[in-house]
C-alpha positions as CSV (number, residue, x, y, z in Angstrom):
1,X,-29.8,-32.5,5.2
2,X,-28.9,-35.0,2.6
3,X,-26.3,-34.7,-0.1
4,X,-28.7,-33.7,-2.9
5,X,-30.0,-30.7,-0.8
6,X,-26.4,-29.5,-0.1
7,X,-25.5,-29.8,-3.8
8,X,-28.7,-27.9,-4.8
9,X,-28.0,-25.0,-2.4
10,X,-24.3,-24.9,-3.4
11,X,-25.3,-24.6,-7.1
12,X,-27.9,-21.9,-6.3
13,X,-25.3,-19.9,-4.4
14,X,-22.9,-20.2,-7.3
15,X,-25.5,-19.2,-9.8
16,X,-26.5,-16.1,-7.8
17,X,-22.8,-15.1,-7.5
18,X,-22.4,-15.4,-11.3
19,X,-25.5,-13.3,-11.9
20,X,-24.3,-10.7,-9.5
21,X,-20.8,-10.6,-11.1
22,X,-22.4,-10.2,-14.6
23,X,-24.5,-7.2,-13.3
24,X,-21.5,-5.6,-11.6
25,X,-19.2,-5.9,-14.7
26,X,-18.4,-2.4,-16.1
27,X,-19.6,-1.7,-19.6
28,X,-17.4,-0.6,-22.5
29,X,-18.8,2.9,-22.3
30,X,-18.1,3.3,-18.6
31,X,-14.5,2.0,-19.1
32,X,-14.0,4.4,-22.0
33,X,-15.3,7.3,-19.9
34,X,-13.0,6.3,-17.0
35,X,-9.9,6.2,-19.3
36,X,-11.0,9.6,-20.7
37,X,-11.2,11.2,-17.3
38,X,-7.8,9.7,-16.4
39,X,-6.3,11.2,-19.6
40,X,-7.8,14.7,-18.9
41,X,-6.5,14.6,-15.3
42,X,-3.0,13.9,-16.6
43,X,-2.9,16.2,-19.6
44,X,-4.6,19.4,-18.4
45,X,-2.0,20.3,-15.8
46,X,0.8,19.7,-18.4
47,X,-0.9,22.0,-20.9
48,X,-1.6,24.7,-18.3
49,X,2.1,24.5,-17.2
50,X,3.3,24.7,-20.8
51,X,1.1,27.8,-21.6
52,X,2.0,29.5,-18.3
53,X,5.7,28.8,-18.7
54,X,5.6,30.0,-22.3
55,X,4.0,33.2,-21.2
56,X,6.5,33.7,-18.3
57,X,9.4,33.0,-20.7
58,X,8.0,35.6,-23.1
59,X,8.2,38.3,-20.4
60,X,12.0,37.9,-20.2
61,X,14.4,39.3,-22.7
62,X,16.2,36.9,-25.0
63,X,15.5,33.2,-25.6
64,X,14.5,31.3,-22.5
65,X,12.7,28.0,-21.9
66,X,13.4,27.7,-18.2
67,X,9.9,28.5,-17.0
68,X,8.3,26.3,-19.7
69,X,10.3,23.2,-18.9
70,X,10.0,23.7,-15.2
71,X,6.2,24.2,-15.3
72,X,5.7,21.2,-17.7
73,X,7.6,19.0,-15.3
74,X,5.5,20.3,-12.4
75,X,2.4,19.7,-14.6
76,X,3.4,16.1,-15.1
77,X,3.9,15.6,-11.4
78,X,0.5,17.2,-10.6
79,X,-1.2,15.2,-13.3
80,X,0.3,11.9,-12.0
81,X,-0.8,12.8,-8.5
82,X,-4.4,13.6,-9.8
83,X,-4.6,10.3,-11.5
84,X,-3.3,8.5,-8.4
85,X,-6.0,10.1,-6.2
86,X,-8.7,9.5,-8.7
87,X,-7.9,5.8,-9.1
88,X,-7.5,5.3,-5.3
89,X,-10.9,6.8,-4.8
90,X,-12.6,4.5,-7.3
């Protein structure tokens, strides 16, 4: 095999890799959808915790935010764990 043939094959391999990389590149829409899913995975447990905590605090007499604060913190932890699992999977 002469030098010209090696150079030609090398250039062909690089061109194929570049084409494949261009095809595999995520689109703006897919990146936006991915970030939206991450946001929902983080926010929904926090909101559920806030509403559930507010309801539980409303059942007690007097002014109390113990359940609300506690369940918001748990919601944040669950949300972060959800995001971690989702990102690790993809």
